[in-house]
N, C-alpha and C positions, 0 to 999 in steps of 0.2 A: 531849837526844832530841824533846823535844814541836816546841823551835823548825827543825827540822831537819823535822822529820813537813809542820809546817806552811807552809814553803818548799814543797814537794817540792809541796805540795795546791794551793799559787797559781797556780805555772807549769803546772798542768796546766787549771786554770781558763779562763788566758790563751790557752792554745794551743787548749783546745774551744772558746771564742768567736773566735778568729781562722776559724777554720775555719769553725763556724755564718757566721759572716759572706759569707766568701766564696761558700759554699756560695748564701749568698741573694741575695747578686750576679751567679752562674753562674745562677741560678733565672729571676732577672728578664731578665737578655739572653737567655736561653732561649725565654722568653713575649714576647718582641718579634717574635724569630723564627719562630717559629709562626705571630703573629700575622701579622706581615709576607705572610712564604709564603703563608698563604691567602687574602692581600686583606684581611684584618678590621680596619679603622682604626681603628673603636672601640677594641677591646682594645688595638692597637698603643701609642694615642693614653699610655692607659693604663699600661701597661705601661715605658714612655720615661718618664713621669713619675717613675718609682721607680731611674732606674736608678740607680749609679756614675761617677763617671768614670775607673776602670779599666778597664784593660784596654777598652779601646775595639774593639767590630767596626764597623767602618772600611766594608766594602760592606755589613753593615745597616744598618749610616746611609744610605747611596746612596742604599738601598729603599725604606726610609720614604721620605725624600724626594721621590721620584718616584711611590709613592700616593698619599703627601697631594695633592702637585700636578695630578695623575688626577681628584681629588673635587670635585666639584661646587657641592660645600656652604660658605656662606662661614666656618663657624669652623673646618672642613680647611686651606681657604686660612691662617688666621690662626695655628692650628698650625706650617702649611708654614714661615712668614715666623718664627713662634718659633724652632724647629728650628733653619735658618738663623743666626736673629741668637747662639745659644747654640753653633754650634755652635765656631768660636775659642775662647770663655773657657770653656767648660763641658768640652768634650771635645779642646783644642789639636786642630782640623781646622780645615785652611783650605776653603772649599768648592770644589768644582770649578767646570769651565766648565758639565756636565751637570749639577752641582744650579743654577748658576745662572737657566741657561735655561731649565729648570725653573719654579723662582721667577716666572722674565720671562712666559711662558708662562699661568702662572697670575695675575699682576697684572695683566694686560692682559684676562685675563677676568673678572674681576670688578671691578677698578678700572679699568681703562681702560687708551689709548696712551701716556698721559701718566705715569702711576706703570707704566709696562713699559720706557717711556723710560729712566725714574730710575732702572730696576733694572740697564740695561747701561752706567749711568754710574757705579753702587757696585762694579760687575766691575771696570771701568775703576780706581778706586781703590788696590781692591783686589789690584793687581795679576793680576786675570784680565783678559788679552786675548780681546773677542768674538770669536765665530766664525760661517762662514757658517752657521751651522745660528741662530744670535743672531740676526743679522738676518732670515733668512728668517720667524724665529716675529715679528717687528716690525714686520715688511711684512706679515704677515698678519693682526695686530690693526690697522695703517690701513686697513689692505680693508675688515676688518667694520666701522668706523665710517665707511666713505666719504670719509677726510681721503687724499689724492689729493697736495696740496701736501708732507706731514709725507713721504707714503711716497718723492717722488720727492727729499726732500733728502735721506732717507738714504740712498735707492740712489747718492747722487752720494759719500757719510759711507766707504762700502765697501772704499774706494781700493785695496791689492795685493791684499783677499781676492774670490777669484773666482769672478760667479755662478752658476748649478746652473740648470736648469732648470727648477726649484721656485719658485726666486729670481722668473723671467722670465715664469713663471705667472702670480706672482701678483700683480704688475706687469699683466696682460694681463687678468688676470681683473678690477682695482681697474677699470682704464681700460674695461670695457666696463660693469658695472655700474650706473659713473656718467655713461653715453653718449659718452663719448669717442674717436666711433671713430677723425677722423684722428691722434690724439696714439695710441690703441694699433697702427696700421695703419704708425706711422711706426716705431717702438719696432720692431715686427718687422720692417720693414725693414731697419735701420739699425743696430738693437741687439741683438739677438736671439742668441746665438751656439750656444747646445746648446740644442736643442727637443725633445718630445718628442709622442708621441699628444697630451699634456694640449693641449699649445701649440696645436698646427693646428686642436683640435679649439677652442681658444676662439678662434681666426682664422676659420676657416670661420662660424662661427656669429653673430659681429660682420660678418661679409662679408655676410650674408642682410641681415644687420636694419636695416646700414646701405645696402644698396644698392655694395658695391663688387663687382663683379661680378668685372677680373681676379684681385682676391687672394682673390677665393670661390674661383675655378677651381688656383687654386695651388696655396693650403690642401687641397683637394678630393684632389687629385693626390702630396700627399707624402703626406695618410692611405694614400691608392691604395697606399703602396711600403712603407706601415709592416706589419711581419714579425703584430706582433699590436695586432691593436683589441681596444679593451673594446666595451660595451655604450652605452656614453653618447656612442663617435667614432660607432660603427655607428648610431647616431640618428640624430645631428646629420648626416650624409653622406645619408641618409633623405631629412631633409626639405628638404638639399638640393636632392632628385634628384622632389621629390616633385610638383612641374606634367608629368613623366614618367610616366604612369603604369608601362608598360611598364618602362621603366628602373631605376624606383624600387624592384621588384618584384624582378627582375634583379640590382640588385644586394644587395637583401637575401640573398638566394639566394646568392651570389659569397661575401659576408662569414661566415657561417656565424658569427657568432657569438652569443652566448644572447641571444636574444630578453626584456625586458620589456614591463610594458603599456605604457607610452610607444610601445616599436618598434611594435607589434599599433593601435595607436592613432591612430600618425602613418601607417602602411600604408593604413590604414581612409580615415583623410582623406582620402588622395591618392584613391584609389578613387573617393570618393563625391564628392567638387570634379570629379571629370572624368566622372562620369557613371556609372561601371563601377561599376554595381551588383553584377554576379556576380562579379567579380573580389574586391570584396569582403566576401562572400558566402562566397565561397572562403577570404580572410586570416580570419575571424571562427570558421572553422571547424578554421581549424589552430589557432589563440587557444585553444579549445575542448580542443583534443586535447593540444595543451602543457599543460594544462588550468594556466591563465592563466586570472584573472576580471576577467570586464571592468568596469570602476569608473565611475563619474562623466563620466570624460571619452570613454569608448568610448560612453555612450548620448548623451552632450550629440554626440555627432560624427555618429551618426545621425541623429539629431532639428536638427538643422542640418541635412543634407542633406534632411528633409523638410522643413522651414524653404521652403531656397530652391528646391525644385520643387511649393510652396504645395499642400502635400497635411494637413491638419489632421490625418487620422482615420489617416491611416499613422502617426503622431508618437502620434497618442491610442492605436493599437493598442501602439507601443513602450514606452510610461509604462506601459501593464498588465501588459505580458512584461516587464517589468522583474526580478530578484530583488532589488534593493537599495531602498529610500528615494531618489524623488528631491529633488536637493539644490533649494537656493534657485534657482540657475542656472539648472537644467533647466526649473523652474518658470515660470521669465521668461522662457525661450525660450518656452515652449508658449501662454504667453499673447499675447505679442508677433502670437502664430499668425494670430489671432482678429481680425484687422478684417475678412473678409471671408469669416469662414466665415458657414452654415445655421444657422439655428435648431435642427434636433437637434442639429447637431455642439455649435455652444454648450454644450446644455443638458446634452450625453455628457461634454463640458470642465468641467461645474461639477460634476458629479455626482463625476468623480474628481477632481479639485483640491479636493476636501472636508476629506480628512481633513491635506492638507500647506497650506494657503493660506496658516497663519501662517508658511513657511520663506518667501512670497515679501520683496523689499528694497520701500524707498519705493516705485521708479517702476514694478516691477510688482506692487504694490500696487493704484497707482494706475489700472493699466488694468485689473487686474482687476475695479475699481470698475468702468467702461466696461463688460465686457460682462457683470458683472453688471447695468446701466442699461440697457444692449440690452435686457435679459431682463425688466425689471420688476421684480426682487428687491430690491424695496426697505428689509425688512428683513436680508438678509446685505450688502449695501454698505453701509448704516448701520452694519453689528457691526462689518465694514472698519473704516470711517471711524473708529469708537470706539478698534477695537487697535490704531491705526495712527497716523495722525492727532491724534489727541489731544495724543500726545506729540511727534509731528515735523509740522513749519509745513505746513499742507494747502498750497496752487495753489490756481488761479482754477481748473486743470481736475479738481482734489478735485470742489468745490462744483458742477465743470456734469454731475457725475457723479453725485453723489448725489441735484443737484435730479434729473436726467434718471430715475434710476429712480424718484423719487415718480409723472411726471410718467407714464414708460408703468405704471407699476402702476395708474394713471387715481386715484392719493392726493393731488387738485388742491391740497386743503387742509395739504397738511402741506408739499409741494411751495412754496405760494408763504409759506409761513410762514419758510422756510428763506429762500426768496428776499428778503423784505421784510429781514429783519438784513442779509445779504452787502449787501441797493443800500444800508441807512443807514447798512454799516460803509463804502461805496465811498464815498459821501458824503461823508466825514468823515475820508477819505484811513488809512483802516484797513490792516490787515494784505494782506489781499487785492483788489487793482481787479481788478473786472471790466471784460471787455473783448466787442469783434466777435461775435466766435467761440460765448462762451459764451447772448450773448441767440438769433443766431443758428440752434443746435443746440435748446434749449427751440421754439423757435417752431416750427420745422421737427419739434418731436415733438408737440408742441401741436396741431398744423393736420395731422398724418397720421394719429393712429387712427381706425378704424371702430369708430364707437359710438354710441351713441340719440341723437335729435334733439335733448333738452334737454341731454349732455351734450355733445354736440357745442356747442352753442353757449354752457356753461359755456370749455369748451376756446376758442374762437374769442375769448370775449372778457377770457381773463388772456392770449391772449399777444398782445390788441390792446394791453394793458396793457404787458406784457413792452414794443412795439414803440414804446410813448407813449416810458416809462422809457428806452429805448436812445436815441430820437434827443434827449432831453431832459438824458444827462449828455454831448452831446454823440458819442456813437459812431458811424461809421456803419453803416446796414444796406448789405447786399449785394444785389446782383440776386437769391440764392439766396430770400434773407428774402422781399422783396416775393414773390417768382414761390409760394411756402411761403402766404404768407397770402392769394394773388388767388387758388390752386387751391383751398383750405377755402372762401372766401367762393364761390364755384364752387360747388363739392360741396354745402354744406349750405343754396346760395340763400340769401345774405345780402349784396341786394341795396344795403342800406346798408354794410355793411362796405368790398362791393367800392367802393363810388362813395369811401369816406374814403380810402382805402389807392390809390386812383387819382388824389384830389386831392394825395397828398402825395406822391408821384409826379412830381408836374408841375412842384412847388415846392422840388424835391429837386434844387438845385445838383450837386452830386454824382454822380449817379444818370445815368448813361451806357446805355440802354437799348438792349437787342440783343436778335437774331430771338425768340430761346426770349422772352426776358419779354415783345414782344408777341404772340404765341403764348398765351402765360399767360394776361393781361388779355383775347385775344379770345375765349378759352375761356369766362375765367370771365362778363364774359357774355351769349355762348351758351348755360348753362349756368342764369343765371339772367333768361333768354329777355329780354334786351335785342339786336335783331338788330341795327335801327338803330346802335347803340355800334359792335358788330361790323364793320358797313360802314367806318363812317369811319374806323374801325383801323387795315382793310384796306387803306383808300386813303392813310393814311398812310404805311404801312410799302411800298408800289406808288410812293409820290412819292420817296423817301425818296432820300437821297445816301450815307447812310451805312450801315440795316440794308438789306438784301433780303429778300426771300422765302423759304420752304423746302418742301416738299413737304407740313410740317405744317400750316403756315398755309394753305396753300390747303387742305385738308383742314379746320382750321378754319372755314374761310367757307366754304364750300359746303354744310357739317353747319349752321350759321346760315341759311345762304337755306334750308332745305330745311322745318329746324324752325320758322322765324320766317316761311314766308310769300315766302320773296322768289324764287320761278324763275325771272323773268325777268334779275333781276340775275344769278344764277347763272349763267345764258346766256351774260349779255354777259363776266362772268371769264372763264368754258371760252372764250371765242373768243380773250378775249384772252389768254390764255395761250399757249394756241395758235399765232396769229399771232406770239405773241415767240418762239416757237419754246422754253418751258417743259420738262425733263423731265418730266413727269405717270407718278408711280409709279403700283402697282395699286390701294393705297387711296385715290391722288387721284381715281379711275378709281369706287373703290364709294362715295366718299362724293356724287359728282356724281350718278351712278345712284338714289342711297337720293334724293337733289336732287328729279332728276326726277321718281320716282318718287311723291313727295308733294304735288306739283302737282295742280289738278284735274283731273276728266274720265281719257282714260285718253288721251292726247296727250299730255307728259310719259313715260305707261309705255313707249310704241310709241318712242318715242326714244331711249327706255335702252336697250330691246331691241336696237336696231338699232346703236346707237355699238358695244355691244357685238361684234357680231357683225360689223363693222367695224374695231372698231381697238385689240379684246382677242384675245391667242393661245387658242385654242377648244385646252381638254385631250384633247392626244396632239396634238395642230397648231402646233405654236411657229413662229413667226414671228419673224425680228431686227427690232427693234427696236418691239416694242409686248408693253405688259406679260400677263404669264397672267393670263388668269380664275379663280378665286379659288371655296370654295366657297361664300363670304358674297354673292360678286356676283349667284349666279344662286337663291341663298336669298334674296337681298331682292325677285327680280324675283316669286319663283314667292310668298313673303309676301303683296309687295303685287295678285295678278293673287286671288289667293286670296280677300285679304281684301275687295279690293272684287268682287270674284263673277264675273271675268272667264275666259272661257273659250275660249280659243284656240288654236289647233294649233301654234302657239309651246310650249304648258304642256310637250306631249312631247319635244317636243325639248330644252327644258330638264330635262327630270324624267332623261333621258337622260345630259345633261350633270355632270347631278348627281354620278349614279351612276359616272361616270369621275374623279371630284373624290376 
């Protein structure tokens, strides 16, 4: 009796445990199904590891593979490979083409084209034939890695599988991104059998990039016939028509595709490049109405238009109005516009750039240092150098700007300290080799700043020191360098410096003096009171078969004759010029009038007055081929007459002329 009860009890517990195990298995598959349907791959992986092999839910495994394949995480890819490996052994299920394709796509993403190609070979060994989707996935993988040869080899292996538009587009895009325009066009003409909007868009874009007008026109016309275009196709078509503003705008209205930022940027660029600013503003207003926010390209396009027009003020107004922080690219454009800017514009640019200057790239930072150097902002220029060029190799332009900043800030000791280091580095063939523009720029700066007599002498001595080093290093001074030194020597009446520079010019075998250099020499000697040398240079100039005089030469020699007491020589020069038929301008007349007025007695003044009456056009009485009388002309005559105490009837006439001028 007890034995029967024990047997019955054992059967009950066995039945209960079977039901419990079955319920647990069902619960695990349910947990997996729930996680997969919700896209919760972490939970799905946990449930998968607890599965039994009984009552396999095949569709659920397929969905699990697809979920793992869509993940960007490497550990999920490893899980995908494990599921694929376990399907035949653990679940007695053969992976389908779709599942192999999922693994192939993930392999290409995580391990590259070679591994993806290996998956296709595994498919074949498993008796699963690759399909069109397999080849398209592989081609796309080769495209992402720019592997043209591998893609072309795979194209030839497709055999009886008929390509679709995706196949053709992938190959076309690969040749486009590797700049193989000829191969792209040949393939499109000879082999593409199925084309869609994307196909023609690729070809049109390539035609613009590689200058293939016939191919471009055919692709454009094909797109016009497409029943449904997307935004990308429309944008490419608009770029194709951008040289014709009216045609571009008309095309935009005709296509009626949904525009995006790129659409409006293309339209703005087309309008602004053709100078259609009113149309550009209407496009911009439409952009705002469609609630499409302008981006960096939008503002960059406007700033480029301002750059073409040389309108730095307008570009700065745009920068000020931008609701977004400017990128380094926009800031680089603004900095590049500053070459011809006024000091006021540069000051404004510096104020506005200050919060963003760290965004400039190396080239932009170099140009930015040039702006700071022009303004004499040595501390800011040094800060840019410390921030940017201590980590990146500077060039000679960088050091030109840095040294120039200290010179223009009148910090000569600091500037010379930097220069000495650079010079010694140059002599030892260091990292930066100085050049002629370096010296010419610094010499010009040292000789151009108006300052006290003592400071001017220091600057001129430093300029001479640099000039001497320049020659000793075998760097050829330009005419501009000589002119800058001559100008400073004359302005500060440094006769010794003038004679020294003139002597160096005489022995410079590479110097080919021109009229401007002769004029600078004569002007410098005139300012130092050496009228005889001015006359000697004038004689060299008029006797030369290479260099000719110009109106500036005439005014300089006449001014010198007047200031240095050579009125008779001035009269002779004037007669010679008149006999030679030289075209004398109003400034030449003014110089000669002043020269005559400076001569002793009243005779010169009377000659000057007669000259003005006979040979110059009076106010309101213009006469052809005669220079017009200027206020300076009349003021010179009146000034000398008053200075010498002469009261003549001509004074009233001169006063009336003065009122008319």
